[in-house]
N, C-alpha and C positions, 0 to 999 in steps of 0.2 A: 260642317260648312268650317273651314277655314280655320284657324284664328285671324291668319291675315285676313280676309275675304272680311270677317269676321269685322273687324278694325277700324277695315273704308271702309265699311255700313256704317262706323259712328262718327270718323269724320268728315263724312258726306256729313249724315244726319243733325250732328253740331254748328259743321260753319255756313247749313242752311239754316238754320236758326239764327247762328250769327247774324248775318242776309238780313235778317228782316226786323233782327229786335235794334243794329245800326237802324237801317232801311224810315223802320219809327220810332226813332229818336229814341230808345229805352236809355235812363240814364245807366250813365258811364260803370258803375260794380257793378253794375248785369251784365253788357257786354266787359265789362273787365276777365268778370268770373269763367267765362262760356270761353277768349278767348285763351286762356291759362288751360282750360276741359280741354281746346282741339288739343295746344304745345304741351299737353302729356300724350293724349292719340298718339299725333303723328311724333313723337320722339321712339314712345310702344313700340308704333309702325317699324319706324327705320330699324331697332333695335334688334327688335322678332328677327328682319328680314337679312341685315346682318349674322343672325347666327345662324338661319340657315344658310346661307351661302355659303357660313365657317366650315357650319357640320357637310350638305355638297365638297366640302373640296381635297 
């Protein structure tokens, strides 16, 4: 599995966990931590995608 595919899978998993937590009215600090984790994964995905594009050009 490629790194981008793995990141996509992780992003979707964390997003789903966050959606469930928000829906269940889980405490704010826990949701905040999941949100930070999601942001970091998205940032890693975007950065890696940019690097791949630069290598291809």
